[in-house]
C-alpha positions as CSV (number, residue, x, y, z in Angstrom):
1,X,0.0,0.0,0.0
2,X,1.2,3.5,-0.7
3,X,0.7,6.4,1.8
4,X,-2.6,7.6,0.1
5,X,-4.1,4.1,0.4
6,X,-3.0,3.8,4.1
7,X,-4.6,7.2,4.9
8,X,-7.8,6.3,3.0
9,X,-8.0,3.0,4.9
10,X,-7.6,4.8,8.3
11,X,-10.3,7.3,7.1
12,X,-12.6,4.5,6.1
13,X,-12.2,2.7,9.5
14,X,-12.8,5.9,11.4
15,X,-15.8,6.8,9.3
16,X,-17.3,3.3,9.7
17,X,-17.8,4.1,13.4
18,X,-20.3,6.8,12.5
19,X,-22.2,5.0,9.6
20,X,-25.4,3.1,10.0
21,X,-25.5,-0.6,9.7
22,X,-28.4,-2.4,7.9
23,X,-30.3,-2.5,11.2
24,X,-30.0,1.3,11.6
25,X,-27.4,1.1,14.4
26,X,-24.3,3.2,14.4
27,X,-21.3,1.7,16.4
28,X,-20.7,5.2,17.9
29,X,-24.0,4.9,19.8
30,X,-23.1,1.7,21.5
31,X,-26.1,0.0,23.2
32,X,-28.2,3.2,23.1
33,X,-31.2,2.0,21.0
34,X,-32.8,5.4,21.0
35,X,-30.3,6.7,18.5
36,X,-31.1,3.8,16.1
37,X,-34.9,3.5,16.5
38,X,-36.3,6.9,17.4
39,X,-36.9,9.1,14.3
40,X,-36.2,12.2,16.3
41,X,-32.7,11.0,17.3
42,X,-31.6,8.6,14.5
43,X,-29.8,11.3,12.5
44,X,-27.9,12.8,15.5
45,X,-24.2,12.0,15.4
46,X,-22.1,12.9,18.4
47,X,-18.3,13.1,18.2
48,X,-17.0,11.6,21.4
49,X,-13.7,12.1,23.1
50,X,-12.6,8.5,22.7
51,X,-14.1,5.1,21.7
52,X,-14.5,1.6,23.1
53,X,-11.8,-0.6,21.4
54,X,-14.0,-3.6,20.8
55,X,-17.4,-2.1,19.7
56,X,-16.7,1.5,18.7
57,X,-19.1,3.0,21.2
58,X,-18.4,6.6,22.0
59,X,-17.1,7.4,25.5
60,X,-16.1,10.5,27.3
61,X,-17.3,14.0,26.3
62,X,-20.0,13.9,23.7
63,X,-19.9,17.3,22.1
64,X,-19.5,18.1,18.4
65,X,-16.0,19.6,18.6
66,X,-12.6,18.1,19.0
67,X,-10.4,15.7,17.1
68,X,-13.2,13.3,16.1
69,X,-14.7,16.1,13.9
70,X,-11.8,15.4,11.6
71,X,-13.6,12.3,10.5
72,X,-15.8,14.5,8.3
73,X,-12.8,16.2,6.8
74,X,-11.0,13.0,5.9
75,X,-14.1,11.5,4.5
76,X,-14.5,14.6,2.3
77,X,-10.9,14.5,1.1
78,X,-11.0,10.8,0.1
79,X,-14.4,11.3,-1.6
80,X,-13.3,14.2,-3.7
81,X,-9.6,13.6,-4.5
82,X,-8.3,10.6,-6.4
83,X,-5.1,8.8,-5.7
84,X,-3.7,10.1,-9.0
85,X,-4.6,13.7,-8.2
86,X,-3.1,13.3,-4.7
87,X,0.2,11.9,-5.9
88,X,0.4,14.5,-8.7
89,X,-0.2,17.3,-6.2
90,X,-2.0,19.2,-8.9
91,X,-3.4,22.5,-7.6
92,X,-6.6,22.2,-9.5
93,X,-7.4,18.7,-8.1
94,X,-7.1,20.0,-4.5
95,X,-9.8,22.7,-4.9
96,X,-13.3,21.9,-4.0
97,X,-15.1,21.1,-7.3
98,X,-18.2,23.2,-6.7
99,X,-16.5,26.4,-5.6
100,X,-16.5,29.3,-8.1
101,X,-13.0,30.2,-9.3
102,X,-13.0,33.5,-7.4
103,X,-13.5,31.7,-4.1
104,X,-11.0,29.0,-5.1
105,X,-8.3,31.6,-5.5
106,X,-8.6,32.3,-1.8
107,X,-5.6,31.3,0.3
108,X,-7.6,28.5,2.0
109,X,-7.9,26.5,-1.2
110,X,-4.4,26.7,-2.5
111,X,-1.2,24.8,-1.9
112,X,2.4,25.8,-2.2
113,X,3.5,24.6,-5.7
114,X,7.1,24.0,-4.5
115,X,6.1,21.7,-1.7
116,X,2.4,20.9,-2.1
117,X,2.0,18.7,1.0
118,X,4.3,20.4,3.5
């Protein structure tokens, strides 16, 4: 595996903790059936401080800030950027595809062409 594939695999494993299984249960909610069955709660996703090593249940602080919020960012990266684009480091491939060019020229959407991943 190359570095991109390793990073994508880590992202997939982290993301799986928050995705619904066929029965509607998300591992992050542990044994709390309310989050899987109740229509008012089933779409609520909490980003916990840490997780149970065997079943993925969220433990500790359950607020929507912190390092676990990065799961959404990594899922977005690997959904929008192909391995070829990642390895090439092309500036155009790293811009969000639905952002107008004027917004894409903003410093937040650019990379240093000399060292694109530094």
